[in-house]
Structures are given as C-alpha cells and as structure tokens.
N, C-alpha and C positions, 0 to 999 in steps of 0.2 A: 330448848324449845325453839321452834322455827315457825315462821309464817310462810305458808305456801300460797302463791297466787297463780291461778290458772290464767295464762296469757294466751287465750285462743283467738284473740283479735276480733271477737264478736260482741255485739250488743243485741238486744232483742229485736231491734229494727234493722240490723244488717252489720256490715263491716265497721269496726270502730273508727277507722280513719275517715270514713265518709259520713258517719252519724255524729260523732263528737270526739275529735282527736284529742287525746290527753298528752301527747308528746311522749317522751321517754320516762317510763315508770321507774327504771333503774336510776336515772339521774335525780328524779324527785325524791325517791326513797333514800338515796345516798345523801342528798342535801339535808335530810332530817336525821342523819346519823346512823342509818341502817347499814349493815353489812349485806350487800346484795350479791347473790349468785344466780346466774341464768343457766337453766338446764333443759334438756329435752324432756318434756313432761310425760312422755311415753316410756322413758327409760327409768325403771324403778331403781336400779342400782345407782344411777346418777343422782336421783333424788335422795337416796339413802346416804351417799357419800357427801352430798352438799349439807344434809341435815346433821352430819357428824362434825361439821366445822364449828369451832369454838371462837366466835368473834371476840376481839379484845374490848370492844365497846359497842353499844347499840344493839338493836334487834337483828337477828338473822332472818333475812327475807329471801326465799327461794322463788324465782320467777320461772314457772314451769310452762315452757312454750309447747302448746298442744294443737292438734288438728281435730276439730270437732267430728270429722268424718273418719277418723282413724279406724281402719278395719271395717268400715261400712261404706264402701265405694258408692253404693246406690244413693246415698245421701248427697253426694256431690251434685246431683241434678237439681237439688233444692237450694244450692248455694245462692246467695249468702244468708237466707232466712231459715236457720235451723231451729231456732227457739219456737216453741209451740208446735213442733212437728207431730203430725198425726199420721198413723199408718193406715193407708186406705184399703188394705187387703190383708188377708191371712198370709199371703206370700211375703209381703213386706214385714209383717210381724215375725214371721219365721226367719227371715234373713237377719233381722235384728237379734233374735235369740241366738242364732248360729254365730254371729259376729261376737257377741258377748261371751259365749262359751269358748270360742277360739282364743279370745284374749285372756280368758281365765284358765286356759289349758285344760278344759273339762272334756 
C-alpha cells in the first residue's frame, strides 16, 4: 500500500509558499520514518513503478508533483487561484471537456 500526495503547490487561496509555507514535505515525512519517493504526477508509469517499491520499514509515500493546468493552458490565465474555478462560457466548458478527453485518450 502507498500513500500518494498531490504536490501541486497550491492552496485554495493561492501558491503554498506565499499562503503558508510548509517547508520540505519529503524531509518531514522521512523524519517520521516514511520511505518517500518523488515522481512526476502526470507520469502514470512513474507512479506505478514507485508504488511497486517495497520499503523495509515505514510507510511508502509517493509525492506526485503535478501542474494543476496540465493540458488546460487556458487555466494559466487564472494563476494562481485555480480552486473554485467556474467556467464562464460554453466555450470554456468545451475546452475543459476536450482537455480531459485528450488526457484519457478518448
């Protein structure tokens, strides 16, 4: 079993470092005895490989570094406030649908 943490660098009010910096999650988790692996959170194979790791002690924690705008470039204009995003038009909603379909290879 693995714990996967989405490390997208965001909080609901903006960028983590400017709202409430937590420092290094990897260092903190390691200090508590976890076996920590950082991966590209958009790389399913990297997540799968990390999840296959058998730690000798402690929990397996995968830090998945992600970009909240991955595949949805139009969201970059709303940086850094992505939480509570509302789509203002049918065109924006269609762009989201197309981005999701592309990422799912539909």
